[in-house]
C-alpha positions in Angstrom: 12.1 -3.2 -3.1 8.7 -2.3 -4.5 6.7 0.8 -4.9 3.2 -0.5 -4.9 2.0 -3.4 -5.9 -1.1 -4.9 -8.0 -4.2 -2.4 -8.8 -6.2 -4.9 -6.3 -3.6 -4.8 -3.8 -3.1 -1.3 -3.6 -6.9 -1.0 -3.7 -7.0 -3.2 -0.6 -4.5 -1.4 1.4 -6.4 2.3 0.2 -3.4 3.2 -1.5 -4.3 5.8 -4.1 -0.8 7.5 -4.6 -0.4 7.9 -8.2 2.2 5.9 -10.0 5.3 8.1 -10.0 4.8 9.6 -6.7 5.0 5.9 -5.3 8.3 5.7 -6.3 9.2 9.1 -4.7 8.4 7.6 -1.3 10.0 4.7 -2.4 13.3 6.7 -2.7 12.5 8.0 0.9 12.0 4.4 2.4 15.2 3.1 0.5 17.2 5.8 1.3 16.5 5.4 5.2 16.7 2.1 5.3 20.3 2.4 3.3 21.1 4.9 6.4 20.3 2.1 8.9 22.6 -0.7 6.9 25.7 1.8 6.5 25.7 3.7 9.6 26.8 1.8 13.0 25.1 4.8 15.1 21.9 5.8 15.1 20.3 8.1 12.3 17.7 10.7 11.4 15.7 11.7 8.3 13.6 14.2 7.5 11.8 13.8 4.0 7.9 14.2 2.7 7.2 10.5 3.4 9.4 9.1 5.9 10.5 10.9 9.2 13.0 9.2 11.4 14.8 10.4 14.5 18.1 8.3 16.5 17.1 5.5 14.7 19.5 2.9 14.9 19.5 -1.0 13.3 20.8 -3.1 16.5 23.3 -5.2 16.4 24.6 -2.8 13.3 25.6 -5.0 10.0 29.1 -5.8 9.0 29.8 -4.1 5.8 30.6 -7.6 4.0 27.2 -8.9 5.0 25.2 -5.3 3.2 22.8 -6.5 0.4 22.9 -5.3 -2.8 19.6 -2.8 -3.5 17.0 -4.1 -6.3 14.5 -2.1 -7.3 11.6 -3.1 -9.4 10.6 -1.3 -12.4 10.4 -0.6 -16.0 9.1 2.4 -16.1 10.9 5.8 -16.2 10.5 6.6 -12.8 11.3 2.6 -11.6 14.2 3.4 -13.3 14.9 7.3 -12.0 14.8 6.1 -8.6 16.9 3.4 -8.8 19.3 5.4 -10.1 18.9 7.9 -7.5 19.6 5.5 -4.3 22.4 3.2 -6.0 20.0 0.3 -6.9 20.0 -2.2 -9.5 17.1 -1.5 -11.6 14.8 -5.1 -12.0 13.2 -4.9 -15.4 10.4 -7.2 -16.8 12.2 -8.4 -19.5 11.2 -8.4 -23.4 10.9 -10.1 -26.4 14.3 -10.7 -27.7 13.7 -9.0 -30.6 12.7 -5.6 -28.8 15.5 -5.1 -26.5 17.5 -2.3 -27.3 21.6 -2.6 -27.0 22.9 -0.8 -23.7 23.9 2.6 -24.3 27.8 3.0 -23.7 26.9 6.4 -21.5 25.0 4.1 -19.4 26.4 2.3 -16.8 23.8 1.7 -14.6 23.3 -1.8 -12.9 20.3 -3.4 -14.3 18.4 -6.7 -14.4 15.7 -8.9 -15.5 12.9 -10.3 -13.6 12.1 -14.2 -14.2 10.6 -16.7 -12.3 10.9 -20.7 -12.8 8.7 -23.2 -12.8 9.2 -26.3 -11.9 7.1 -29.7 -11.8 8.3 -33.5 -11.9 7.6 -33.4 -15.7 8.2 -31.3 -18.3 4.8 -31.4 -19.5 3.3 -30.4 -16.5 5.7 -27.2 -15.8 5.4 -26.2 -19.8 1.3 -26.0 -19.2 1.6 -23.8 -16.0 4.0 -21.7 -18.0 1.8 -21.3 -20.8 -1.2 -20.7 -18.9 0.3 -18.1 -16.4 2.2 -16.6 -19.6 0.3 -16.7 -22.3 1.9 -15.7 -26.0 -0.6 -13.0 -26.4 -1.2 -10.2 -22.9 
């Protein structure tokens, strides 16, 4: 689940919703999706951003096929959104020397977003990687 996108994508959609409010909207959307996935009967939801009445997923999804839910976001609002819906928070990785160890009290599942660049030749893959991800932002 993503709360928005790149600035130009948001502009193209004329989405002027502030950053943290996009996560509030995402929590509601994710809640509706979870209700649909977890309920075999029509469900209703009345929130600030979404309202559904007797909405059902047909056919219903067997429990063993229910997907995990992942929320993209490294910001505090993204982490809070993931926590509020029981999702895994996916963050951008930081350099190893800047990573903080997880707190023993923090049991929230989390992960990092990575990309794989593959080419026929190693040097072509590395050249693409260095072009896309320069060492100094």
